[in-house]
DRENPA-3360 file (N, C-alpha, C; in nm, 2 decimals, always signed):
BEGIN
1 = MIRNILIL = +1.40/-0.61/-0.56/+1.34/-0.63/-0.44/+1.39/-0.63/-0.29 ~ +1.33/-0.59/-0.20/+1.45/-0.53/-0.09/+1.47/-0.68/-0.03 ~ +1.57/-0.74/+0.04/+1.56/-0.90/+0.07/+1.54/-0.86/+0.19 ~ +1.58/-0.80/+0.28/+1.65/-0.83/+0.41/+1.51/-0.74/+0.49 ~ +1.33/-0.69/+0.48/+1.26/-0.68/+0.54/+1.18/-0.80/+0.58 ~ +1.18/-0.80/+0.75/+1.09/-0.88/+0.85/+0.92/-0.86/+0.84 ~ +0.83/-0.89/+0.79/+0.67/-0.88/+0.85/+0.69/-0.87/+1.01 ~ +0.64/-0.86/+1.10/+0.63/-0.86/+1.21/+0.46/-0.94/+1.19;
9 = KDSVLYLK = +0.43/-1.04/+1.27/+0.24/-1.08/+1.28/+0.21/-1.16/+1.48 ~ +0.18/-1.10/+1.52/+0.12/-1.13/+1.65/+0.28/-1.16/+1.74 ~ +0.35/-1.05/+1.74/+0.51/-1.08/+1.85/+0.60/-1.17/+1.76 ~ +0.61/-1.20/+1.63/+0.67/-1.32/+1.60/+0.65/-1.19/+1.44 ~ +0.83/-1.19/+1.37/+0.89/-1.19/+1.28/+0.88/-1.31/+1.13 ~ +0.84/-1.30/+1.06/+0.90/-1.33/+0.92/+1.00/-1.30/+0.84 ~ +1.04/-1.34/+0.80/+1.10/-1.32/+0.60/+1.06/-1.39/+0.53 ~ +0.98/-1.32/+0.43/+0.92/-1.35/+0.30/+0.99/-1.44/+0.21;
17 = KNRDLLEI = +0.97/-1.54/+0.22/+1.06/-1.66/+0.08/+0.99/-1.68/-0.02 ~ +0.92/-1.62/-0.14/+0.88/-1.64/-0.24/+0.72/-1.62/-0.19 ~ +0.64/-1.78/-0.17/+0.53/-1.70/-0.15/+0.45/-1.71/+0.03 ~ +0.63/-1.75/+0.05/+0.59/-1.87/+0.21/+0.63/-1.69/+0.29 ~ +0.59/-1.76/+0.42/+0.60/-1.71/+0.52/+0.68/-1.70/+0.62 ~ +0.83/-1.75/+0.64/+0.91/-1.79/+0.69/+0.96/-1.77/+0.88 ~ +0.92/-1.81/+1.02/+0.89/-1.79/+1.11/+1.10/-1.73/+1.13 ~ +1.11/-1.68/+1.19/+1.22/-1.59/+1.22/+1.27/-1.67/+1.36;
25 = SVNFLNEL = +1.46/-1.76/+1.35/+1.46/-1.79/+1.44/+1.61/-1.77/+1.46 ~ +1.64/-1.74/+1.62/+1.79/-1.70/+1.55/+1.95/-1.78/+1.49 ~ +1.84/-1.90/+1.46/+1.95/-2.04/+1.42/+1.90/-1.95/+1.25 ~ +1.81/-1.88/+1.26/+1.77/-1.88/+1.12/+1.88/-1.74/+1.09 ~ +1.89/-1.63/+1.15/+1.92/-1.54/+1.14/+2.06/-1.54/+1.14 ~ +2.17/-1.58/+1.20/+2.27/-1.64/+1.19/+2.34/-1.69/+1.00 ~ +2.25/-1.76/+1.01/+2.31/-1.80/+0.85/+2.26/-1.74/+0.72 ~ +2.23/-1.57/+0.74/+2.16/-1.48/+0.64/+2.28/-1.39/+0.61;
33 = SDDYFIIT = +2.30/-1.32/+0.52/+2.44/-1.30/+0.47/+2.35/-1.12/+0.49 ~ +2.27/-1.06/+0.60/+2.26/-0.93/+0.59/+2.32/-0.85/+0.65 ~ +2.38/-0.75/+0.72/+2.44/-0.63/+0.84/+2.24/-0.68/+0.85 ~ +2.13/-0.55/+0.84/+2.06/-0.52/+0.95/+1.91/-0.61/+0.88 ~ +1.83/-0.50/+0.94/+1.68/-0.55/+0.82/+1.61/-0.46/+0.87 ~ +1.48/-0.47/+0.82/+1.38/-0.41/+0.81/+1.26/-0.44/+0.88 ~ +1.24/-0.40/+0.99/+1.07/-0.44/+1.03/+0.96/-0.38/+1.03 ~ +0.92/-0.42/+0.95/+0.73/-0.36/+0.92/+0.63/-0.42/+0.97;
41 = KSFIDLKN = +0.52/-0.38/+0.93/+0.41/-0.40/+1.04/+0.33/-0.48/+0.86 ~ +0.35/-0.45/+0.75/+0.33/-0.57/+0.66/+0.36/-0.49/+0.52 ~ +0.37/-0.59/+0.43/+0.40/-0.50/+0.29/+0.35/-0.33/+0.26 ~ +0.26/-0.39/+0.22/+0.16/-0.24/+0.19/+0.20/-0.13/+0.26 ~ +0.28/-0.13/+0.42/+0.28/-0.01/+0.47/+0.42/+0.04/+0.45 ~ +0.42/-0.07/+0.35/+0.68/+0.00/+0.31/+0.63/+0.06/+0.12 ~ +0.49/+0.08/+0.12/+0.48/+0.13/-0.05/+0.50/+0.25/-0.04 ~ +0.50/+0.32/+0.06/+0.55/+0.53/+0.05/+0.60/+0.57/+0.14;
49 = ENLTFNEE = +0.72/+0.46/+0.18/+0.82/+0.50/+0.28/+0.94/+0.48/+0.17 ~ +1.05/+0.60/+0.19/+1.17/+0.57/+0.12/+1.24/+0.51/+0.23 ~ +1.34/+0.40/+0.21/+1.33/+0.24/+0.28/+1.47/+0.30/+0.27 ~ +1.55/+0.42/+0.21/+1.71/+0.40/+0.23/+1.73/+0.52/+0.37 ~ +1.88/+0.46/+0.47/+1.91/+0.56/+0.54/+2.00/+0.55/+0.52 ~ +2.11/+0.64/+0.60/+2.21/+0.66/+0.64/+2.28/+0.51/+0.66 ~ +2.33/+0.43/+0.67/+2.39/+0.32/+0.74/+2.52/+0.40/+0.83 ~ +2.57/+0.47/+0.83/+2.72/+0.52/+0.91/+2.60/+0.54/+1.01;
57 = SFMNVDCI = +2.45/+0.57/+1.06/+2.43/+0.55/+1.16/+2.42/+0.49/+1.23 ~ +2.46/+0.32/+1.22/+2.48/+0.26/+1.28/+2.58/+0.23/+1.36 ~ +2.71/+0.31/+1.34/+2.79/+0.30/+1.40/+2.84/+0.33/+1.54 ~ +2.67/+0.44/+1.62/+2.66/+0.40/+1.76/+2.56/+0.35/+1.82 ~ +2.45/+0.25/+1.72/+2.31/+0.25/+1.76/+2.30/+0.13/+1.73 ~ +2.19/+0.07/+1.78/+2.08/-0.08/+1.75/+2.00/-0.10/+1.67 ~ +1.97/+0.02/+1.62/+1.84/+0.05/+1.54/+1.82/+0.16/+1.55 ~ +1.78/+0.21/+1.43/+1.69/+0.30/+1.37/+1.54/+0.34/+1.40;
65 = VTIKPSSD = +1.49/+0.39/+1.44/+1.35/+0.42/+1.42/+1.27/+0.55/+1.41 ~ +1.13/+0.49/+1.31/+1.08/+0.64/+1.22/+0.92/+0.65/+1.38 ~ +0.91/+0.74/+1.31/+0.86/+0.91/+1.46/+0.69/+0.91/+1.31 ~ +0.56/+0.94/+1.36/+0.49/+0.96/+1.28/+0.42/+1.04/+1.41 ~ +0.33/+1.16/+1.34/+0.26/+1.22/+1.46/+0.18/+1.09/+1.51 ~ +0.14/+1.15/+1.65/+0.04/+1.08/+1.76/-0.11/+1.09/+1.70 ~ -0.19/+1.06/+1.67/-0.33/+1.05/+1.67/-0.40/+0.93/+1.72 ~ -0.30/+0.91/+1.88/-0.43/+0.88/+1.97/-0.49/+1.02/+2.06;
73 = SIKKIDGN = -0.54/+0.97/+2.18/-0.56/+1.10/+2.24/-0.48/+1.15/+2.37 ~ -0.45/+1.24/+2.40/-0.28/+1.23/+2.50/-0.36/+1.30/+2.63 ~ -0.39/+1.22/+2.73/-0.36/+1.26/+2.88/-0.33/+1.29/+2.98 ~ -0.34/+1.33/+3.06/-0.23/+1.40/+3.16/-0.30/+1.35/+3.33 ~ -0.26/+1.26/+3.35/-0.31/+1.14/+3.46/-0.19/+1.20/+3.59 ~ -0.30/+1.24/+3.70/-0.23/+1.29/+3.85/-0.31/+1.19/+3.92 ~ -0.21/+1.05/+3.98/-0.30/+0.92/+4.04/-0.37/+0.90/+3.94 ~ -0.51/+0.88/+3.98/-0.57/+0.80/+3.92/-0.73/+0.94/+3.85;
81 = ILVDHLDR = -0.66/+1.00/+3.84/-0.79/+1.18/+3.84/-0.67/+1.20/+3.69 ~ -0.82/+1.26/+3.58/-0.75/+1.31/+3.47/-0.80/+1.45/+3.51 ~ -0.62/+1.49/+3.49/-0.59/+1.63/+3.49/-0.56/+1.74/+3.36 ~ -0.57/+1.67/+3.24/-0.55/+1.78/+3.16/-0.57/+1.70/+3.01 ~ -0.66/+1.75/+2.89/-0.60/+1.60/+2.75/-0.49/+1.70/+2.70 ~ -0.33/+1.70/+2.66/-0.32/+1.72/+2.58/-0.35/+1.78/+2.43 ~ -0.24/+1.82/+2.37/-0.26/+1.87/+2.19/-0.14/+1.75/+2.15 ~ -0.25/+1.66/+2.05/-0.16/+1.56/+1.99/-0.07/+1.63/+1.94;
89 = NEFKKITY = -0.11/+1.68/+1.88/-0.05/+1.77/+1.74/+0.14/+1.79/+1.88 ~ +0.12/+1.79/+1.92/+0.28/+1.85/+2.01/+0.37/+1.71/+2.03 ~ +0.24/+1.56/+1.99/+0.37/+1.45/+2.01/+0.31/+1.37/+1.86 ~ +0.44/+1.31/+1.91/+0.52/+1.18/+1.84/+0.49/+1.10/+1.81 ~ +0.50/+0.92/+1.79/+0.50/+0.81/+1.83/+0.54/+0.76/+1.76 ~ +0.67/+0.61/+1.78/+0.72/+0.54/+1.72/+0.68/+0.45/+1.67 ~ +0.68/+0.46/+1.56/+0.61/+0.33/+1.45/+0.74/+0.24/+1.35 ~ +0.71/+0.18/+1.31/+0.74/+0.07/+1.18/+0.72/+0.14/+1.10;
97 = PIYIQKNS = +0.83/+0.12/+0.96/+0.94/+0.07/+0.95/+1.08/+0.12/+1.08 ~ +1.16/-0.07/+1.12/+1.25/-0.01/+1.22/+1.36/-0.03/+1.16 ~ +1.45/-0.06/+1.19/+1.54/-0.04/+1.08/+1.69/-0.09/+1.21 ~ +1.72/-0.21/+1.24/+1.81/-0.26/+1.28/+1.94/-0.35/+1.27 ~ +2.04/-0.32/+1.30/+2.17/-0.44/+1.32/+2.15/-0.55/+1.32 ~ +2.19/-0.65/+1.25/+2.16/-0.83/+1.27/+2.19/-0.85/+1.36 ~ +2.32/-0.79/+1.43/+2.40/-0.83/+1.54/+2.32/-0.77/+1.75 ~ +2.26/-0.73/+1.67/+2.13/-0.69/+1.81/+2.00/-0.70/+1.77;
105 = LISYLGST = +1.93/-0.77/+1.71/+1.84/-0.85/+1.71/+1.83/-1.00/+1.71 ~ +1.96/-1.01/+1.65/+1.99/-1.16/+1.72/+2.03/-1.18/+1.85 ~ +2.09/-1.08/+1.93/+2.08/-1.10/+2.03/+1.97/-1.06/+2.15 ~ +1.82/-0.98/+2.11/+1.77/-0.86/+2.13/+1.64/-1.01/+2.14 ~ +1.60/-1.12/+2.04/+1.54/-1.19/+2.01/+1.59/-1.31/+2.16 ~ +1.67/-1.36/+2.15/+1.82/-1.45/+2.22/+1.76/-1.43/+2.32 ~ +1.73/-1.29/+2.40/+1.68/-1.33/+2.52/+1.46/-1.32/+2.53 ~ +1.48/-1.34/+2.46/+1.32/-1.29/+2.45/+1.23/-1.44/+2.39;
113 = DCIWNLKD = +1.33/-1.54/+2.35/+1.21/-1.67/+2.34/+1.20/-1.63/+2.17 ~ +1.29/-1.52/+2.10/+1.29/-1.49/+1.93/+1.07/-1.36/+1.97 ~ +1.07/-1.38/+2.06/+0.91/-1.30/+1.99/+0.95/-1.16/+2.04 ~ +0.90/-1.03/+1.98/+0.94/-0.89/+1.96/+0.81/-0.87/+2.01 ~ +0.87/-0.76/+2.08/+0.79/-0.61/+2.15/+0.86/-0.52/+2.17 ~ +0.80/-0.44/+2.08/+0.91/-0.30/+2.00/+0.88/-0.21/+2.12 ~ +0.81/-0.22/+2.27/+0.83/-0.16/+2.35/+0.97/-0.14/+2.46 ~ +0.96/-0.28/+2.48/+1.07/-0.42/+2.53/+1.19/-0.41/+2.44;
121 = ALKELTFI = +1.19/-0.41/+2.32/+1.31/-0.35/+2.27/+1.36/-0.26/+2.26 ~ +1.31/-0.17/+2.31/+1.38/-0.01/+2.25/+1.47/+0.03/+2.42 ~ +1.41/-0.06/+2.55/+1.41/-0.03/+2.68/+1.62/-0.13/+2.66 ~ +1.61/-0.22/+2.56/+1.71/-0.31/+2.57/+1.80/-0.25/+2.50 ~ +1.74/-0.16/+2.38/+1.83/-0.13/+2.20/+1.82/+0.02/+2.28 ~ +2.02/+0.08/+2.24/+1.99/+0.23/+2.16/+1.98/+0.20/+2.02 ~ +1.90/+0.34/+2.04/+1.83/+0.37/+1.91/+1.86/+0.52/+1.87 ~ +1.87/+0.59/+1.76/+1.82/+0.71/+1.75/+1.69/+0.70/+1.64;
129 = VELT = +1.65/+0.84/+1.60/+1.50/+0.87/+1.55/+1.55/+0.89/+1.36 ~ +1.48/+0.85/+1.24/+1.53/+0.85/+1.14/+1.46/+1.01/+1.14 ~ +1.55/+1.11/+1.11/+1.45/+1.23/+1.02/+1.38/+1.27/+0.89 ~ +1.26/+1.21/+0.88/+1.23/+1.22/+0.75/+1.18/+1.40/+0.71;
% end
């Protein structure tokens, strides 16, 4: 079993240990020997995922994100007026799992009081898209 998987619940990251979920803190992360972590919303989401990636990809970035086709409706808005419905098949969205370097995760969580927000994290961290 991969031991560096973090589960996201209500903007807080947890590490599964036996049957318990341990809330992540910066001090806790510093004690772990892992160089990177995989953030996901549940273990069920990982069953069909290929969790391998090229670790050399981390040379110049903080994290590696995955994308999938958008299932949401996409609208073009000008001011407060809906001007067009766009084809959702032409858009992708960033989703979990996310691969992140330990030091980058510690830095981000230290600046947010250990609250994880994907949108804010990607504004602060450098990332590349993992092509599947």
